N, C-alpha and C positions, 0 to 999 in steps of 0.2 A: 504494500500500501504504500503510496507519494502522496505526500503532500505537498503543498507552495507555501506554507510557511504554518508556525504556533498556533493561532489562529485559527488553519484552517483545519489542523490534527484535533484542537477541541471539540471545534465546534461539528465534523461531517456530516458537514450540506443539513444540517437540521436534527443529527441524530447523534450526537455527542453526548447529550446530557443521559438517552439511556445509555446508551453503553457504557460510561463510565462509570457512571450510579452501579452498571451490571456488573460493573470492574471492584469495584467499593465495598460491595455485599459481598461478591465471590472472596476478598478478600480478607473483610471481617469476618465472615464465616470461619475459612480454616486459620485464621491468628483464631477466632474462638475454639476450635475443634483442638489445636494444640496445643494450647496455654490452660484450657480448662482438666487437664487429667495431670499435667504437672499443678495444679494448685489443690488436687485430689490428694494425689500423692502423699505433699507435704503433709496434708490436716490430717491424714488417716498415720503417718507417723510422730509426729505429736501426741494423736491420739492412743500409742500405741506406747508409746514412749510419757505418759503422763497414769497409765493405767499398769506399767510396769511400775511405777513408782507409787504408786496405791498399792501394789502388794506388795510392794518388797517395806512398805513402812505396817501392816498390818501383821509381817510377820511375824514378829518378835513381843507381839503384844498376844497372838496366840496361842505360846508354851510357853515361850522365853528360848523359842531355838532345840528344844532337849529333845530326841525321839524319846515315841512313850514305850 
């Protein structure tokens, strides 16, 4: 595709708003799909560490750490 100017590339003979908005929407959806699992993984790792700390804090209170 060849355009005479930057303005011609942006307007695309009246179709530029539709074309560029499609590119922006596609980019946003792809970015969301890439970032969301990373954020979920961090949240899960934080929850697991917190649970492990809670369990470690409960162990001495349960029986003093001695086997029956």
